[in-house]
N, C-alpha and C positions, 0 to 999 in steps of 0.2 A: 499528349502523350502523358500517358499512365503508367507509373513503374509500384503501385500501391495497389494491391487487390479491390476490384469494386467492393466487396462485401465488408471491406474494412472502413468504408467510406459512407455517412449518414447525412443527409440534409436536414437540416434544422427548421428552415422555413423555406418558404416559396419565392423568395426575390429573388431578381437576375442577377448573373454575374456580369460586372460593367466592365467591358474591355475599353471603357475610355477612363478607369481610373488611374490613379497615379503609382500605385503598388499593389502587393499581394501580401497580406497582414496573416502574421501567426500567431494568435493567442494562446499562448504556453501556461497549462495550469494543470496539469498532470503529469506528462510527460516532460518533465524539466531536465531535458539532457539535449546534448548536439548530434549523438551517435545514436546509432539502431534506435530511429526516431521514425515511425510510419507517418506521422503526424506532420514533422519538419519536411520529411522526404516528399510529402503530399502538394504540400505548400511550395518547396521547390519546383516541383512538376508543374503548378498553375503558374509560377513567375515566369519560368522558362518559356511555357507555351505562350504565356501573353506578351513576354518580352517587357515585363516590370519588375523594378527592383522587390527586394523582397524587407519587411518589416518585421519585427520580433518583440512582441510584447510580452513581457513575464512580470506581472505583478504579484504583489503580498498584501493581503488584507490584513487591517489590524483587528477586525470586529469577528471573525470567525469563533465559533466556540471551542473554548478550551485553548485558546492563542496563550501562548506562553513563551518566556525565553527558550526553553528547550527548543519548541518547534520550529520559532522565529530563527533563531541563529541556524538551527541544520538546513532550512531551506535559503536562506541567506549566503551559506557557505557553497550551496549550489548554486546559486546565481552568479555568486563570485567567479566559480568554474566555467559558468556558461559565456562569461565577458570574456574571459581570457580567449577562451577556444573560438571565439567568434570576431576575435580581434581581425585577424587577417582574413576573414570569410567576406564573401559579397553579401553581406545582409547588415541590415540597422538595427540594434540590441536596444531597446529601452527598458532597462530596469526599474521598475517602480515600487517601493515601500512607503504604502498609505501610513501617513502621521497619527491619524485617529480614523476612528469608524464613519464612512460616509464622504472622505474626503476624495476619493477616488471616483465617485459618481461622475460618469457622464464620459470618462477617460475613454473608453473602449469606444463608445456613440462618437466621439470626436475622431477617431484613429479610422474608424471604419468609413465616415462620410466620405472619405477620399481614395478609400480602396475600391480594389477589383472584386475581392472576395475576403472573407473572414475562413480561415480554418483554426479549428481547435482540437482540444483532445478529448476522446470519449473514453470518461470513465464514470461507473457506474454508483459510485457510494458518495455517502456526506452529503453538504450543499451544491457541489458542482452538476449534478444533473439539472436540479433546480433552477440554478443560478444561468445557465447557460440557454434554457429554455426561455426565460426571461427576456433574456438580450435577445436572442434571435429573433423573439417577435418583434421589437424596435428597431432593428436594424433595416435600413432600405435596400442592402445588399446580400447577396446569398453568403450563407454561414454551412459550413459543414462541421461535422465531429470525424475524427479518424481514430478509429482503435488500435493503439499499440500495446494492448495489455498483455497478452501472451502469445503462445504459440498457437493455439484454437482461437480463428477470429469467434467474438460472441456471439455473433450471428447463427455461426455455423451451427449451433443447438439450438434449436427452438424449442425445446422445453427444458423444464426444471428437471435436474436428477436426484433422486432422494437420498443416495448414497454413492460414497465413492467408487463402489464396486459397479455400478451402472453406469457413472459418467467414465470411469474407465474404460469400461467395456465400448463406450461410443467413441473415445478418444481413441483406442485401437484400431476401430475400424474407419477413423475418417483423417487423422490427423497427417498421416503420412502425406497426402497430397498438399496440405498447407504447410509442408516443410522445407518445399523448395521456393516459396516467396518469402524470403527473411527480408525485414529492414536493412537498407544500407548501412556499413559500419559508419562510412562518413558519407552523408547524403551529399554533401558540397563537391565530389570529386567529379571531376570533367563534367562540371556544369558552368554554363555562362550564364549569369545576371548581370542584367544593368546596375549601376549606380544610382543611387537616389538622389535625384536634383531638384523634388519638391520639397519644398522647405518645411519643418515641422518645431519651427519657431511658437507657435501658438501652443504647444503642447506643454513642453516644459515650464513655460511662464505659469502656467495654471496647476500643471500637475509635475513637481520637479522631480527629475529622473537622478538616480544616484550615479555618481561618476564609478565606472567599472572599478578603478583603483578602491575606490573608498569603500567597497562590497566589503573586501577584505577585514577594513577594520571598523564595520558597522557595529553600532553601539545599541543593545536591543533595550537597554533600561531607558530609554526613553520613548518607548510606544508603549502604550495604556493595554498592556497584557499583563498576564499573572506571572509576576517576579519571582514567586514561591516556588514555581517549578524550575529548577534549575537547569544547566546545559547539560545534555548527554553526555557518557562517559565515551562518546567517540565521534569524530567529525562528519559532519554532511557533505553532500558534493560528490560529481562524478568521479572523480581522483580518490577520494576516500574510498569509495564504493567499488573501483577497480582495484584497489589495492587490496580489498577485502576478500574480493573474488580471487586473486591470484595466490594471495597467503591460504584460501582454503583448500585451491587445487593444490597447492605444492607443500601443505604441511598436514593436510587435515582429511581430505575427500577418502585417501586409503583406509581411514580408520572409521568413517563416518559409519557405517554400516554396523558395526561393532558396537560402539561406544557413543553414539547420538545423544541415547536416553541419559548418559550418565554426567550429573551437574558437574561433577568435578575434572572430566575429561577436556573440556570445553571444544570438541571437534563441531560444533554447529557452525552455519555459515556466517551468521551474522548479516545477511543479505535483505533480510525482509525491512527494514526500515529504508532503504537505498530503492528496492522493490517500491514499495509505497510510496514514494516523493518522487519516482520517476528518473532518479539519479541514475539508474543503470535498467537495461533492458532484460525481461525473461530470456529473448531471442540470445541477446549477446550471451548470459549465462549458460545457456542449453548450447550454445556454440561450440564455447570454451571447454566446457565439460568433455562434448563428443568428440571435440579436436583431440584433446588429453587422450582419451580413449581408444583414437584411432578408428573411430565409429563411421560407417557409411550407410545413408538409408536405404539402402538396398537389402541390408541384412536382416531388416522386419519383415515378421512372418505376414502372410494375405490374410490372416484373418488373427483377431485376438479372444482371449477368453476374459478378461477382466482381473486377470492375475497381476499381482503387485512385484513380479518376479519374473524374469525371463524372455520378458518382450523385446524389450530395447535389445537387448544382446549386448549389454556391459556388464562390466564388474558389478557384484552385488551391491557395494558401496554407493556406485553411479547411480543404479538402478534406484536404490532406495531415496536416494538425494531428488533424481528427477522425477519421482513418485511425489515427493513433496511439493518442488518447486513447479511443477506442472501440472499434475493430477490434483492436488488439493488443494493447491491456490487458484487453479482456473475452476475448480468448483465451486468456489465462493463467488466467482465473477460471474458464474452462468446463474446463480441465484439471485444475487442483487441486482442484474439489468432486466432481468423479468419480473419481479418482485419489489413494489414499494415498501412494501412491511418487512424487508429483510430486518429491520434492527426491532422488531415489535414481536413481543411475547406469542402473540396470536399465530405468527408464522411457524411454529412449532408445529411438526407433525401431529397429527389427531391422537396416536397412541400416548405422545409424550405428554400433551397436556391434558389426556385423559386420567394417565397415571399421577402426575403431580397434582390435581383437583384433588382425586380419592384421597391422597395424604396431605393434602394443605393444610388442615387442621390438627395434624399430629404434633405431638409436644415436642419441641426442640431443647434437646440437654443446653445449649447454649445459644444465645441471641446476643449479636452485636448491632452497634449502630453503624453508619457510615463513618463517622468519624474515628473512631475505634477500629474498623478495618485499616482506613486509609495511614494511622499511624501505627499499624503493625502491632497494635495493643492486644492480640487474642492470647490464648491458653496455649497455643500450638506452635511450638518455637520451628518447625520447618515451615509453615505456613506463614508466619513473622519475616523469615529468611527472603521468603520470594516475594513480598511484598515489597521490603526494603531494597531488594533488588532494583524491583520497578521503580521506585520513588527515586533512587540512587542514581541509577544508570541509565532509565528509560529504555530497558530491556528486562526480560525474564525467561529463565530456561525452558526450553519449550517444553519438555515435560512436566515440568513443575507448574506451569501455566495451567494445564489440565488439572491437576492436584486443587491449585489456588481456585478455581471456579467451582469445582466440587465442594470445597470447605464453604464456599460465600452461600451456597444452595442449603447446605445443612445448618447454615448458623445464623441466617435471614428468617424474618417472619413469616415470608410468603415467597414463592418462585418468582413472583412478580418484583418483588423486592430486589431480591437478589440477583436479577438481571439487570435491572436499574445501577445495581452496584457495581457489577462488573463493566459493564459498558462506562460507567463514568472514571472508575479509577483506570482501564486500561486506556480509555482514547485521551486522559489528562497527563498520563504520565508515560504511555508507552508511545516511541517514536513511530511504531509502525502501527498505531492504532488507527479508527476512523477508514477502516478499510476492510473490502469483502472476504481477504483471508482471515483478518482479527475477528470478526464477527461472527464467521465459521465456527473459530475457537471458543469461542463465548457461547455459542447457541448448541455447540457440540455437548457441552456440559450439561445442557438440559434435554439433551435426544437428538438434535438434528443429527442426521447422517448417520446415526446408530439404530441399533434396534432393542427390543426389551432384553432386558438380563434378570435372571432369578439368579438368587430367591429373591421376592418381594420383601423390601425392607421399610421403615418407617420412613418417612420425608421422602427418601426417592421414589419409594415403589418398585417400578422395574427399570427406573434410570440406572446406567452403569453409575457403579459405587467405587469411590477410592477412597484409600484413608492413608493417612502421614506416617502410622506406623507401619503401614505394609509398603509404601514407598522406601523408608528408610531402610527395611530389611532386602528390599529389591535392587537399591542403589546404592553405592556408596556416597553419602551425603556430606560427611564428614568434613572435608574441605571447606564445602558449600556455608557449611554453617559457622565454620571458623570465619568466611568473608563478611558472612552478612547477618550472623547472629546476634549481632550488638547494635544498636543505632548510633550514628555517627554523632558527632557533638552539634552536626547542621540539623538533623532530624530532630534531634531531642529539642532542639531552639526553635526548629518549625512548629513542631507539634504543640510544644509546649505553650507559643506564642497563641494557636488557633485554640 
């Protein structure tokens, strides 16, 4: 039985499915949730068809790049929610927190040795694709990856789209057919799975699992990670994600179209960290938005023209929000799954590389080192405030993130160094970093998905220009500067120590 569209399921190796295995194994690495999850749904399909128990492994490595208290805490909070929601389900949940890098080596292979099939998440970014491919080659059993990233299956688009307009035209032509196949809100509903009778005692002895109740109080201070990057200003997990979505729909969506660029209005959804770690699904976000709007797919026109407004047949605010959470978000995924160089300078469009090269030797009015950027020690009050919000909270206002990147380009010795500074600071401090969508934002400041703009300027060439003065005139930033214009005591100590 298959309830997940075939286009969303990809074989990672050619090993056979072993019907005489003891259980079906789901290795949860990106879709870290129990609801609205095609990966879990496909695993349950397999378990029900094979009449085997379901085992779910959710592990957190200690040695990933930019590992910190902030990211560890956020993920562990999600694991605690998963443990609670799986407590009464027909599944065995194994939450593993790697004590130090390398301690988890062999865990998946040990579990796979007795599995019928291994199912994992198809995520096109960071270290996950390479890790999964390496593991798949070593396993003696079939391993598949399931795409639960967005409304449009990754492999429904067979080319890289250079602009949001071009991708939007494709979406408006192809998306309607995929809207009838959304993941189940509760994939366990009306399913019958046998209980696990096979002993897993050898696994906890070598790789001790965390008791579900202990996840709520897990202390990240014992892990060999960056303890200077403190916790985010918001909690992780599916419950926090759902609360954020409900608050957005109830209080903010109606004002989103008009005020989303205003830092003082705070009407953005705040969902990108939860979407990144898979604590909430884009499908659930979409479903609840259109449900609130009393929308039906039948109102979609047979053809689209790539316009940002009008195609959905929703209110202007809802249309604007879906353009961000569907078009722009999935545009980044479109790029990442097809190009291994998504995070390298050479992936910029030819025109952008040419104009930046032409102006690479232009005199910079000011040049800052990485540690000066990180400590928000520039001459620009608004830029410093944006950087402090990133360091302090783990997020940055969407509009100011664009300005943030443009100024790093202007104040760096070269565009290549500017890119590396942006990637490092964003991935180190932003909870939604290390994601296709965040790479889209970073590379947009250097010309990806954009066009040439005049007049030609020093340093930027024909790359779109932004300035703090124009931003302050255009937007109301008084309250924003009051909140983030002065470093906190912790920030002062942190960067003085460095």
